MMTF fields as JSON, N, C-alpha, C and O atoms, coordinates in Angstrom:
{
  "mmtfVersion": "1.0.0",
  "mmtfProducer": "UNKNOWN",
  "numBonds": 519,
  "numAtoms": 520,
  "numGroups": 130,
  "numChains": 1,
  "numModels": 1,
  "chainsPerModel": [1],
  "groupsPerChain": [130],
  "chainIdList": ["A"],
  "bondAtomList": [4, 2, 8, 6, 12, 10, 16, 14, 20, 18, 24, 22, 28, 26, 32, 30, 36, 34, 40, 38, 44, 42, 48, 46, 52, 50, 56, 54, 60, 58, 64, 62, 68, 66, 72, 70, 76, 74, 80, 78, 84, 82, 88, 86, 92, 90, 96, 94, 100, 98, 104, 102, 108, 106, 112, 110, 116, 114, 120, 118, 124, 122, 128, 126, 132, 130, 136, 134, 140, 138, 144, 142, 148, 146, 152, 150, 156, 154, 160, 158, 164, 162, 168, 166, 172, 170, 176, 174, 180, 178, 184, 182, 188, 186, 192, 190, 196, 194, 200, 198, 204, 202, 208, 206, 212, 210, 216, 214, 220, 218, 224, 222, 228, 226, 232, 230, 236, 234, 240, 238, 244, 242, 248, 246, 252, 250, 256, 254, 260, 258, 264, 262, 268, 266, 272, 270, 276, 274, 280, 278, 284, 282, 288, 286, 292, 290, 296, 294, 300, 298, 304, 302, 308, 306, 312, 310, 316, 314, 320, 318, 324, 322, 328, 326, 332, 330, 336, 334, 340, 338, 344, 342, 348, 346, 352, 350, 356, 354, 360, 358, 364, 362, 368, 366, 372, 370, 376, 374, 380, 378, 384, 382, 388, 386, 392, 390, 396, 394, 400, 398, 404, 402, 408, 406, 412, 410, 416, 414, 420, 418, 424, 422, 428, 426, 432, 430, 436, 434, 440, 438, 444, 442, 448, 446, 452, 450, 456, 454, 460, 458, 464, 462, 468, 466, 472, 470, 476, 474, 480, 478, 484, 482, 488, 486, 492, 490, 496, 494, 500, 498, 504, 502, 508, 506, 512, 510, 516, 514],
  "bondOrderList": [1, 1, 1, 1, 1, 1, 1, 1, 1, 1, 1, 1, 1, 1, 1, 1, 1, 1, 1, 1, 1, 1, 1, 1, 1, 1, 1, 1, 1, 1, 1, 1, 1, 1, 1, 1, 1, 1, 1, 1, 1, 1, 1, 1, 1, 1, 1, 1, 1, 1, 1, 1, 1, 1, 1, 1, 1, 1, 1, 1, 1, 1, 1, 1, 1, 1, 1, 1, 1, 1, 1, 1, 1, 1, 1, 1, 1, 1, 1, 1, 1, 1, 1, 1, 1, 1, 1, 1, 1, 1, 1, 1, 1, 1, 1, 1, 1, 1, 1, 1, 1, 1, 1, 1, 1, 1, 1, 1, 1, 1, 1, 1, 1, 1, 1, 1, 1, 1, 1, 1, 1, 1, 1, 1, 1, 1, 1, 1, 1],
  "groupList": [{"groupName": "MET", "atomNameList": ["N", "CA", "C", "O"], "elementList": ["N", "C", "C", "O"], "formalChargeList": [0, 0, 0, 0], "bondAtomList": [1, 0, 2, 1, 3, 2], "bondOrderList": [1, 1, 2], "singleLetterCode": "M", "chemCompType": "L-PEPTIDE LINKING"}, {"groupName": "LYS", "atomNameList": ["N", "CA", "C", "O"], "elementList": ["N", "C", "C", "O"], "formalChargeList": [0, 0, 0, 0], "bondAtomList": [1, 0, 2, 1, 3, 2], "bondOrderList": [1, 1, 2], "singleLetterCode": "K", "chemCompType": "L-PEPTIDE LINKING"}, {"groupName": "THR", "atomNameList": ["N", "CA", "C", "O"], "elementList": ["N", "C", "C", "O"], "formalChargeList": [0, 0, 0, 0], "bondAtomList": [1, 0, 2, 1, 3, 2], "bondOrderList": [1, 1, 2], "singleLetterCode": "T", "chemCompType": "L-PEPTIDE LINKING"}, {"groupName": "TYR", "atomNameList": ["N", "CA", "C", "O"], "elementList": ["N", "C", "C", "O"], "formalChargeList": [0, 0, 0, 0], "bondAtomList": [1, 0, 2, 1, 3, 2], "bondOrderList": [1, 1, 2], "singleLetterCode": "Y", "chemCompType": "L-PEPTIDE LINKING"}, {"groupName": "VAL", "atomNameList": ["N", "CA", "C", "O"], "elementList": ["N", "C", "C", "O"], "formalChargeList": [0, 0, 0, 0], "bondAtomList": [1, 0, 2, 1, 3, 2], "bondOrderList": [1, 1, 2], "singleLetterCode": "V", "chemCompType": "L-PEPTIDE LINKING"}, {"groupName": "LEU", "atomNameList": ["N", "CA", "C", "O"], "elementList": ["N", "C", "C", "O"], "formalChargeList": [0, 0, 0, 0], "bondAtomList": [1, 0, 2, 1, 3, 2], "bondOrderList": [1, 1, 2], "singleLetterCode": "L", "chemCompType": "L-PEPTIDE LINKING"}, {"groupName": "TRP", "atomNameList": ["N", "CA", "C", "O"], "elementList": ["N", "C", "C", "O"], "formalChargeList": [0, 0, 0, 0], "bondAtomList": [1, 0, 2, 1, 3, 2], "bondOrderList": [1, 1, 2], "singleLetterCode": "W", "chemCompType": "L-PEPTIDE LINKING"}, {"groupName": "ILE", "atomNameList": ["N", "CA", "C", "O"], "elementList": ["N", "C", "C", "O"], "formalChargeList": [0, 0, 0, 0], "bondAtomList": [1, 0, 2, 1, 3, 2], "bondOrderList": [1, 1, 2], "singleLetterCode": "I", "chemCompType": "L-PEPTIDE LINKING"}, {"groupName": "ASP", "atomNameList": ["N", "CA", "C", "O"], "elementList": ["N", "C", "C", "O"], "formalChargeList": [0, 0, 0, 0], "bondAtomList": [1, 0, 2, 1, 3, 2], "bondOrderList": [1, 1, 2], "singleLetterCode": "D", "chemCompType": "L-PEPTIDE LINKING"}, {"groupName": "PHE", "atomNameList": ["N", "CA", "C", "O"], "elementList": ["N", "C", "C", "O"], "formalChargeList": [0, 0, 0, 0], "bondAtomList": [1, 0, 2, 1, 3, 2], "bondOrderList": [1, 1, 2], "singleLetterCode": "F", "chemCompType": "L-PEPTIDE LINKING"}, {"groupName": "GLU", "atomNameList": ["N", "CA", "C", "O"], "elementList": ["N", "C", "C", "O"], "formalChargeList": [0, 0, 0, 0], "bondAtomList": [1, 0, 2, 1, 3, 2], "bondOrderList": [1, 1, 2], "singleLetterCode": "E", "chemCompType": "L-PEPTIDE LINKING"}, {"groupName": "SER", "atomNameList": ["N", "CA", "C", "O"], "elementList": ["N", "C", "C", "O"], "formalChargeList": [0, 0, 0, 0], "bondAtomList": [1, 0, 2, 1, 3, 2], "bondOrderList": [1, 1, 2], "singleLetterCode": "S", "chemCompType": "L-PEPTIDE LINKING"}, {"groupName": "GLY", "atomNameList": ["N", "CA", "C", "O"], "elementList": ["N", "C", "C", "O"], "formalChargeList": [0, 0, 0, 0], "bondAtomList": [1, 0, 2, 1, 3, 2], "bondOrderList": [1, 1, 2], "singleLetterCode": "G", "chemCompType": "PEPTIDE LINKING"}, {"groupName": "ALA", "atomNameList": ["N", "CA", "C", "O"], "elementList": ["N", "C", "C", "O"], "formalChargeList": [0, 0, 0, 0], "bondAtomList": [1, 0, 2, 1, 3, 2], "bondOrderList": [1, 1, 2], "singleLetterCode": "A", "chemCompType": "L-PEPTIDE LINKING"}, {"groupName": "ASN", "atomNameList": ["N", "CA", "C", "O"], "elementList": ["N", "C", "C", "O"], "formalChargeList": [0, 0, 0, 0], "bondAtomList": [1, 0, 2, 1, 3, 2], "bondOrderList": [1, 1, 2], "singleLetterCode": "N", "chemCompType": "L-PEPTIDE LINKING"}, {"groupName": "HIS", "atomNameList": ["N", "CA", "C", "O"], "elementList": ["N", "C", "C", "O"], "formalChargeList": [0, 0, 0, 0], "bondAtomList": [1, 0, 2, 1, 3, 2], "bondOrderList": [1, 1, 2], "singleLetterCode": "H", "chemCompType": "L-PEPTIDE LINKING"}, {"groupName": "GLN", "atomNameList": ["N", "CA", "C", "O"], "elementList": ["N", "C", "C", "O"], "formalChargeList": [0, 0, 0, 0], "bondAtomList": [1, 0, 2, 1, 3, 2], "bondOrderList": [1, 1, 2], "singleLetterCode": "Q", "chemCompType": "L-PEPTIDE LINKING"}, {"groupName": "ARG", "atomNameList": ["N", "CA", "C", "O"], "elementList": ["N", "C", "C", "O"], "formalChargeList": [0, 0, 0, 0], "bondAtomList": [1, 0, 2, 1, 3, 2], "bondOrderList": [1, 1, 2], "singleLetterCode": "R", "chemCompType": "L-PEPTIDE LINKING"}, {"groupName": "PRO", "atomNameList": ["N", "CA", "C", "O"], "elementList": ["N", "C", "C", "O"], "formalChargeList": [0, 0, 0, 0], "bondAtomList": [1, 0, 2, 1, 3, 2], "bondOrderList": [1, 1, 2], "singleLetterCode": "P", "chemCompType": "L-PEPTIDE LINKING"}],
  "groupTypeList": [0, 1, 2, 3, 1, 4, 5, 6, 7, 8, 8, 8, 9, 10, 1, 5, 8, 5, 9, 11, 12, 5, 13, 1, 11, 14, 8, 7, 15, 5, 10, 12, 9, 1, 11, 3, 10, 10, 12, 9, 13, 14, 9, 10, 11, 1, 5, 9, 10, 3, 8, 13, 7, 5, 5, 8, 13, 5, 9, 3, 1, 2, 1, 2, 16, 4, 11, 12, 11, 10, 8, 11, 1, 12, 5, 13, 13, 13, 1, 10, 1, 7, 13, 10, 9, 17, 17, 16, 17, 14, 7, 18, 3, 9, 7, 5, 11, 12, 16, 2, 16, 5, 10, 1, 8, 11, 2, 9, 11, 8, 2, 3, 12, 14, 9, 7, 17, 14, 1, 7, 5, 2, 2, 5, 1, 8, 3, 9, 17, 1],
  "groupIdList": [1, 2, 3, 4, 5, 6, 7, 8, 9, 10, 11, 12, 13, 14, 15, 16, 17, 18, 19, 20, 21, 22, 23, 24, 25, 26, 27, 28, 29, 30, 31, 32, 33, 34, 35, 36, 37, 38, 39, 40, 41, 42, 43, 44, 45, 46, 47, 48, 49, 50, 51, 52, 53, 54, 55, 56, 57, 58, 59, 60, 61, 62, 63, 64, 65, 66, 67, 68, 69, 70, 71, 72, 73, 74, 75, 76, 77, 78, 79, 80, 81, 82, 83, 84, 85, 86, 87, 88, 89, 90, 91, 92, 93, 94, 95, 96, 97, 98, 99, 100, 101, 102, 103, 104, 105, 106, 107, 108, 109, 110, 111, 112, 113, 114, 115, 116, 117, 118, 119, 120, 121, 122, 123, 124, 125, 126, 127, 128, 129, 130],
  "secStructList": [7, 7, 7, 3, 3, 3, 3, 3, 3, 7, 6, 6, 4, 4, 4, 7, 2, 2, 2, 2, 2, 2, 2, 2, 2, 6, 6, 3, 3, 3, 3, 3, 3, 1, 5, 2, 2, 2, 2, 2, 2, 2, 2, 2, 2, 6, 6, 6, 6, 7, 1, 3, 3, 3, 3, 3, 1, 1, 5, 5, 1, 1, 6, 6, 7, 7, 6, 6, 7, 7, 5, 6, 2, 2, 2, 2, 2, 2, 2, 2, 2, 2, 2, 2, 2, 6, 6, 6, 7, 7, 7, 7, 3, 3, 3, 3, 7, 7, 7, 4, 4, 4, 4, 4, 7, 2, 2, 2, 2, 2, 2, 2, 7, 7, 7, 5, 1, 1, 7, 2, 2, 2, 2, 2, 2, 2, 2, 2, 2, 7],
  "xCoordList": [-25.917, -25.486, -26.711, -27.617, -26.729, -27.838, -27.804, -26.737, -28.966, -29.103, -29.549, -30.504, -28.864, -29.17, -30.046, -29.821, -31.038, -31.973, -31.648, -31.605, -31.422, -31.008, -31.985, -32.235, -32.53, -33.344, -32.387, -31.422, -32.654, -31.753, -32.529, -33.493, -32.127, -32.791, -31.798, -30.798, -32.118, -31.267, -32.16, -32.828, -32.182, -33.039, -32.707, -33.533, -31.52, -31.107, -30.981, -30.324, -31.591, -31.373, -31.724, -31.094, -32.709, -33.133, -32.072, -32.076, -31.188, -30.129, -28.876, -27.939, -28.856, -27.648, -27.768, -27.533, -28.138, -28.328, -27.062, -27.118, -25.927, -24.663, -24.399, -24.011, -24.606, -24.415, -25.381, -24.986, -26.645, -27.637, -27.245, -27.374, -26.768, -26.337, -25.142, -25.089, -24.193, -23.029, -23.455, -22.951, -24.381, -24.885, -25.535, -25.276, -26.374, -27.074, -26.084, -26.287, -25.028, -24.031, -23.231, -22.51, -23.363, -22.719, -23.73, -23.474, -24.887, -25.934, -26.522, -26.897, -26.596, -27.202, -28.335, -28.106, -29.553, -30.72, -31.018, -31.324, -30.926, -31.204, -32.639, -33.032, -33.408, -34.782, -34.791, -34.714, -34.886, -34.681, -35.926, -37.006, -35.732, -36.76, -36.091, -34.923, -36.836, -36.283, -36.337, -35.564, -37.231, -37.418, -37.464, -37.743, -37.177, -37.324, -38.757, -38.985, -39.705, -41.125, -41.507, -42.148, -41.12, -41.45, -40.648, -41.194, -39.366, -38.501, -38.864, -38.904, -39.127, -39.414, -40.853, -41.14, -41.759, -43.099, -42.972, -43.62, -42.131, -41.877, -41.148, -41.493, -40.148, -39.373, -40.259, -40.128, -41.155, -42.036, -42.933, -43.25, -43.34, -44.213, -43.43, -44.016, -42.112, -41.274, -40.062, -38.954, -40.282, -39.214, -38.183, -36.986, -38.636, -37.71, -37.249, -36.564, -37.615, -37.189, -35.836, -35.154, -35.452, -34.21, -33.032, -33.167, -31.877, -30.645, -29.816, -28.973, -30.055, -29.314, -30.042, -30.979, -29.582, -30.122, -28.945, -27.919, -29.116, -28.115, -28.735, -29.765, -28.105, -28.64, -27.67, -26.463, -28.212, -27.431, -27.295, -28.097, -26.308, -26.163, -27.198, -27.667, -27.547, -28.528, -29.617, -29.347, -30.838, -31.97, -33.231, -33.177, -34.358, -35.626, -36.172, -36.081, -36.735, -37.427, -38.853, -39.352, -39.505, -40.88, -40.934, -40.063, -41.967, -42.087, -42.499, -42.45, -42.902, -43.319, -42.17, -42.36, -40.999, -39.864, -39.405, -39.632, -38.76, -38.301, -36.785, -36.144, -36.245, -34.81, -34.328, -34.937, -33.233, -32.688, -33.048, -32.497, -33.977, -34.381, -33.853, -34.308, -32.893, -32.29, -31.531, -30.914, -31.587, -30.827, -30.639, -30.979, -30.103, -29.823, -30.998, -30.859, -32.145, -33.297, -33.802, -34.231, -33.751, -34.15, -33.213, -33.654, -31.922, -30.925, -31.124, -31.033, -31.391, -31.638, -32.866, -32.849, -33.935, -35.157, -34.9, -35.408, -34.113, -33.796, -33.01, -33.294, -32.038, -31.238, -32.129, -31.986, -33.044, -33.969, -34.878, -35.104, -35.388, -36.297, -35.564, -36.116, -34.344, -33.555, -33.346, -33.429, -33.077, -32.905, -34.203, -34.169, -35.337, -36.642, -36.868, -37.42, -36.445, -36.678, -35.63, -35.745, -34.619, -33.515, -33.977, -33.365, -35.033, -35.534, -36.147, -36.004, -36.826, -37.456, -36.463, -36.492, -35.585, -34.683, -33.464, -33.57, -32.33, -31.083, -30.507, -29.773, -30.836, -30.424, -29.267, -29.315, -28.24, -27.116, -27.495, -28.304, -26.901, -27.104, -25.756, -24.82, -25.699, -24.489, -24.862, -25.937, -23.975, -24.199, -23.216, -22.005, -23.768, -22.97, -23.21, -24.355, -22.148, -22.345, -21.166, -20.02, -21.468, -20.437, -20.146, -19.417, -20.698, -20.532, -19.151, -18.981, -18.178, -16.794, -16.616, -15.735, -17.433, -17.295, -17.605, -17.176, -18.336, -18.673, -17.487, -17.472, -16.498, -15.315, -14.604, -14.006, -14.673, -13.982, -14.942, -14.535, -16.195, -17.216, -17.318, -17.98, -16.662, -16.641, -18.028, -18.337, -18.86, -20.222, -20.991, -21.719, -20.832, -21.502, -21.028, -21.85, -19.72, -19.213, -19.537, -19.764, -19.567, -19.957, -21.423, -21.787, -22.252, -23.682, -24.037, -24.844, -23.436, -23.852, -22.794, -23.085, -21.6, -20.526, -19.878, -20.255, -18.931, -18.246, -19.141, -19.965, -18.969, -19.712, -18.751, -17.538, -19.3, -18.497, -18.63, -19.737, -17.528, -17.553, -17.262, -17.762, -16.483, -16.109, -16.228, -16.252, -16.302, -16.259, -17.384, -17.168, -18.58, -19.709, -20.064, -20.429, -19.962, -20.307, -19.34, -19.752, -18.07, -17.093, -17.428, -17.359, -17.787, -18.151, -19.367, -19.38, -20.389, -21.589, -21.259, -21.673, -20.523, -20.172, -19.381, -19.636, -18.426, -17.634, -18.527, -18.356, -19.464, -20.377, -21.216, -21.362, -21.766, -22.622, -21.85, -22.439, -20.57, -19.758, -19.463, -19.06, -19.66, -19.358, -20.201, -20.085],
  "yCoordList": [-3.843, -5.068, -5.966, -6.017, -6.655, -7.543, -8.806, -9.352, -9.253, -10.536, -11.548, -11.309, -12.665, -13.711, -14.767, -15.145, -15.232, -16.222, -17.576, -17.719, -18.558, -19.88, -20.936, -21.023, -21.731, -22.878, -23.947, -24.302, -24.456, -25.407, -26.669, -26.611, -27.795, -29.055, -29.974, -30.41, -30.244, -31.063, -31.626, -30.865, -32.923, -33.528, -33.061, -33.199, -32.514, -32.026, -30.507, -29.997, -29.769, -28.321, -27.648, -26.659, -28.167, -27.551, -27.69, -26.924, -28.64, -28.864, -28.047, -28.04, -27.368, -26.669, -25.155, -24.377, -24.757, -23.339, -22.515, -21.384, -23.079, -22.356, -22.04, -20.921, -23.019, -22.813, -21.755, -20.883, -21.836, -20.839, -19.448, -18.48, -19.351, -18.061, -17.497, -16.3, -18.347, -17.898, -17.429, -16.428, -18.156, -17.751, -16.376, -15.493, -16.206, -14.929, -13.774, -12.686, -14.011, -12.961, -12.664, -11.668, -13.53, -13.313, -12.94, -13.112, -12.425, -11.953, -13.053, -12.817, -14.256, -15.383, -15.91, -16.396, -15.811, -16.322, -17.724, -17.918, -18.706, -20.098, -20.426, -20.263, -20.882, -21.304, -22.828, -23.417, -23.464, -24.896, -25.756, -25.383, -26.922, -27.953, -29.301, -29.472, -30.274, -31.597, -32.527, -33.482, -32.264, -33.207, -32.501, -31.307, -33.294, -32.834, -32.36, -31.289, -33.156, -32.876, -31.489, -30.707, -31.191, -29.891, -28.759, -27.705, -28.987, -27.94, -27.526, -26.335, -28.491, -28.136, -27.691, -27.021, -28.046, -27.451, -25.956, -25.135, -25.619, -24.217, -23.525, -22.402, -24.188, -23.625, -23.286, -22.216, -24.199, -23.961, -22.752, -22.044, -22.507, -21.367, -20.056, -18.975, -20.15, -18.958, -19.009, -18.64, -19.458, -19.741, -18.631, -18.902, -17.398, -16.293, -15.594, -14.573, -16.127, -15.53, -16.047, -15.378, -17.228, -17.838, -17.486, -17.35, -17.343, -17.06, -18.316, -18.342, -19.361, -20.619, -21.706, -21.436, -22.929, -24.076, -24.804, -25.045, -25.147, -25.902, -27.236, -27.277, -28.315, -29.653, -30.489, -30.487, -31.194, -32.205, -33.373, -33.492, -34.23, -35.381, -36.459, -37.152, -36.595, -37.6, -36.911, -36.342, -36.963, -36.375, -37.106, -38.061, -36.665, -37.335, -36.908, -35.741, -37.858, -37.512, -37.055, -36.106, -37.732, -37.367, -36.847, -37.135, -36.084, -35.495, -36.513, -36.205, -37.71, -38.728, -39.629, -40.472, -39.463, -40.293, -39.938, -38.829, -40.899, -40.717, -40.894, -41.387, -40.479, -40.585, -42.007, -42.979, -42.109, -43.404, -43.827, -44.797, -43.102, -43.461, -42.472, -42.46, -41.648, -40.703, -41.485, -42.511, -40.989, -41.605, -40.59, -39.417, -41.039, -40.115, -39.953, -39.259, -40.567, -40.43, -38.988, -38.517, -38.294, -36.886, -36.037, -35.137, -36.316, -35.581, -35.83, -34.901, -37.065, -37.39, -36.649, -36.097, -36.64, -35.934, -34.437, -33.785, -33.891, -32.461, -32.103, -31.097, -32.921, -32.659, -32.672, -31.821, -33.632, -33.696, -32.467, -31.908, -32.055, -30.905, -29.617, -28.775, -29.462, -28.279, -28.245, -27.181, -29.396, -29.476, -29.112, -28.446, -29.54, -29.192, -27.689, -27.154, -27.019, -25.58, -24.74, -23.516, -25.387, -24.646, -23.687, -22.637, -24.03, -23.132, -21.872, -20.781, -22.027, -20.878, -20.119, -18.891, -20.874, -20.271, -21.148, -22.265, -20.669, -21.412, -21.038, -20.058, -21.808, -21.502, -22.415, -23.623, -21.849, -22.687, -23.538, -23.131, -24.718, -25.538, -26.066, -26.266, -26.278, -26.739, -27.916, -27.936, -28.889, -30.045, -29.949, -29.843, -29.988, -29.923, -31.207, -31.619, -31.835, -33.062, -33.345, -33.022, -33.945, -34.438, -35.906, -36.533, -36.456, -37.873, -38.088, -37.975, -38.393, -38.512, -39.629, -39.54, -40.673, -41.774, -41.325, -41.968, -40.242, -39.768, -39.121, -39.018, -38.687, -38.074, -39.037, -38.614, -40.313, -41.318, -42.083, -43.029, -41.69, -42.389, -41.76, -40.738, -42.375, -41.806, -41.826, -40.959, -42.792, -42.825, -41.596, -40.985, -41.234, -40.051, -38.798, -38.014, -38.606, -37.405, -37.387, -36.314, -38.548, -38.6, -38.217, -37.592, -38.588, -38.319, -36.893, -36.233, -36.423, -35.142, -34.048, -32.898, -34.371, -33.397, -33.413, -34.199, -32.565, -32.512, -31.874, -31.012, -32.301, -31.679, -30.961, -31.169, -30.132, -29.304, -29.863, -30.042, -30.127, -30.662, -29.561, -29.604, -28.607, -27.497, -26.187, -26.17, -25.118, -23.769, -23.479, -22.78, -23.993, -23.724, -22.247, -21.712, -21.583, -20.159, -19.364, -18.436, -19.713, -19.046, -19.311, -18.407, -20.536, -20.89, -20.1, -19.578, -20.008, -19.238, -17.758, -17.135, -17.195, -15.769, -15.491, -14.505, -16.354, -16.176, -16.255, -15.473, -17.177, -17.288, -16.016, -15.504, -15.502, -14.328, -13.059, -12.113, -13.028, -11.842, -11.729, -10.666, -12.809, -12.808, -11.796, -11.654],
  "zCoordList": [-25.283, -25.911, -26.148, -25.317, -27.262, -27.611, -26.756, -26.475, -26.356, -25.686, -26.729, -27.47, -26.784, -27.75, -27.086, -25.937, -27.82, -27.303, -27.933, -29.155, -27.074, -27.527, -27.007, -25.805, -27.919, -27.554, -27.037, -27.714, -25.841, -25.201, -24.856, -24.093, -25.401, -25.094, -24.398, -24.969, -23.143, -22.281, -21.182, -20.482, -21.023, -20.007, -18.592, -17.69, -18.386, -17.069, -16.998, -16.091, -17.928, -17.953, -16.625, -16.251, -15.918, -14.653, -13.551, -12.588, -13.689, -12.696, -12.99, -12.192, -14.116, -14.56, -14.368, -15.292, -13.149, -12.838, -13.026, -13.509, -12.647, -12.79, -14.261, -14.598, -15.129, -16.559, -17.095, -17.869, -16.68, -17.112, -16.654, -17.403, -15.425, -14.893, -15.643, -15.927, -15.961, -16.74, -18.127, -18.636, -18.727, -20.045, -19.944, -20.762, -18.939, -18.768, -18.578, -19.116, -17.822, -17.607, -18.873, -18.942, -19.866, -21.169, -22.251, -23.442, -21.816, -22.724, -23.598, -24.747, -23.041, -23.737, -22.866, -21.759, -23.376, -22.653, -23.158, -24.334, -22.256, -22.603, -22.217, -21.062, -23.178, -22.9, -22.961, -24.039, -21.783, -21.677, -21.758, -21.302, -22.356, -22.474, -22.293, -22.643, -21.739, -21.478, -22.682, -22.758, -23.616, -24.723, -26.074, -26.179, -27.097, -28.474, -28.699, -29.262, -28.262, -28.474, -27.937, -28.639, -26.712, -26.108, -26.747, -27.074, -26.917, -27.456, -28.867, -29.176, -29.719, -31.106, -31.325, -32.317, -30.426, -30.481, -30.205, -30.854, -29.238, -28.924, -30.068, -30.438, -30.626, -31.728, -32.923, -33.517, -33.27, -34.416, -34.204, -35.16, -32.981, -32.716, -32.59, -32.647, -32.419, -32.239, -33.173, -32.787, -34.373, -35.33, -35.478, -35.578, -35.494, -35.742, -34.472, -34.544, -33.312, -32.045, -31.562, -30.786, -32.019, -31.531, -32.429, -33.645, -31.797, -32.526, -32.77, -33.666, -31.971, -32.112, -31.318, -30.567, -31.508, -30.78, -30.136, -30.772, -28.866, -28.121, -27.724, -27.051, -28.142, -27.906, -27.078, -27.321, -26.108, -25.418, -26.39, -27.317, -26.201, -27.099, -26.793, -27.696, -25.528, -25.118, -24.31, -23.252, -24.806, -24.094, -24.506, -25.282, -23.993, -24.281, -25.635, -26.016, -26.348, -27.583, -27.267, -27.871, -26.321, -25.959, -24.525, -23.704, -24.256, -22.922, -21.869, -20.679, -22.265, -21.299, -20.844, -19.968, -21.419, -21.028, -19.612, -19.126, -18.97, -17.595, -17.516, -18.444, -16.392, -16.165, -16.429, -15.983, -17.156, -17.527, -18.94, -19.46, -19.567, -20.932, -21.973, -23.117, -21.566, -22.506, -23.578, -23.293, -24.806, -25.884, -27.001, -26.847, -28.116, -29.221, -30.183, -31.19, -29.912, -30.802, -30.855, -31.909, -29.729, -29.713, -30.545, -31.26, -30.456, -31.235, -32.728, -33.531, -33.099, -34.512, -35.028, -36.128, -34.228, -34.621, -34.732, -35.644, -33.807, -33.836, -35.104, -35.754, -35.442, -36.651, -37.894, -38.772, -37.967, -39.103, -39.154, -40.227, -38.024, -37.971, -38.347, -39.056, -37.885, -38.254, -39.764, -40.377, -40.364, -41.818, -42.539, -43.573, -42.007, -42.598, -42.625, -43.587, -41.578, -41.469, -42.189, -42.247, -42.732, -43.345, -44.448, -44.643, -45.161, -46.213, -45.618, -46.171, -44.495, -43.837, -42.971, -42.893, -42.323, -41.355, -41.179, -40.672, -41.582, -41.404, -40.043, -39.919, -39.045, -37.677, -37.265, -37.5, -36.66, -36.235, -35.028, -34.194, -34.95, -33.769, -33.287, -34.062, -31.992, -31.338, -30.449, -29.849, -30.368, -29.51, -28.353, -28.546, -27.156, -25.933, -25.168, -24.982, -24.726, -23.966, -23.062, -23.376, -21.955, -21.056, -21.309, -20.54, -22.361, -22.7, -23.308, -24.522, -22.481, -22.96, -23.987, -24.843, -23.917, -24.873, -26.301, -27.259, -26.446, -27.795, -28.503, -29.73, -27.733, -28.347, -29.297, -30.286, -28.994, -29.806, -30.709, -31.384, -30.729, -31.509, -32.902, -33.081, -33.877, -35.228, -35.87, -36.688, -35.515, -36.051, -35.591, -36.373, -34.324, -33.799, -34.543, -35.018, -34.647, -35.313, -36.797, -37.356, -37.456, -38.864, -39.046, -40.042, -38.094, -38.179, -37.764, -38.419, -36.68, -36.09, -36.158, -35.831, -36.567, -36.53, -35.157, -34.288, -34.979, -33.692, -32.644, -32.948, -31.435, -30.357, -29.431, -29.484, -28.601, -27.71, -26.3, -25.793, -25.696, -24.339, -23.331, -22.207, -23.707, -22.832, -23.597, -24.828, -22.868, -23.449, -24.421, -25.411, -24.172, -25.067, -25.086, -26.133, -23.944, -23.931, -24.795, -25.491, -24.76, -25.628, -27.094, -27.927, -27.397, -28.771, -29.233, -30.347, -28.386, -28.747, -28.906, -29.883, -27.961, -28.056, -29.324, -30.016, -29.629, -30.851, -32.084, -33.019, -32.098, -33.234, -33.382, -34.492, -32.289, -32.35, -32.718, -33.241, -32.458, -32.797, -34.284, -34.758, -35.023, -36.469, -37.194, -38.412]
}
């Protein structure tokens, strides 16, 4: 079975070992980064190695940010960068967040589309099976 490689940007990715383990047991390798800056520097150097991108809704834009300074600026930058690369590589991206207030935030969904709060691994597996 093929293992899928997913760029994962989440300021707390290192604390989510259970999620990483579940992904691995479902043939999904998550390569985690805390910031847009680090994640997309890696993405640009490995453009054709990734099968998808998984983004938290709130994370760091720069690698120098500290806990408590997470916001949507990193997500906005990521969306713009993905659009820039669309000519070279149309890569799917998914937004995962535990931010329940975003479920009712129409500005967020209008800007970024719907995000996934639960069952992200099922969503990724279903996407890869297409």
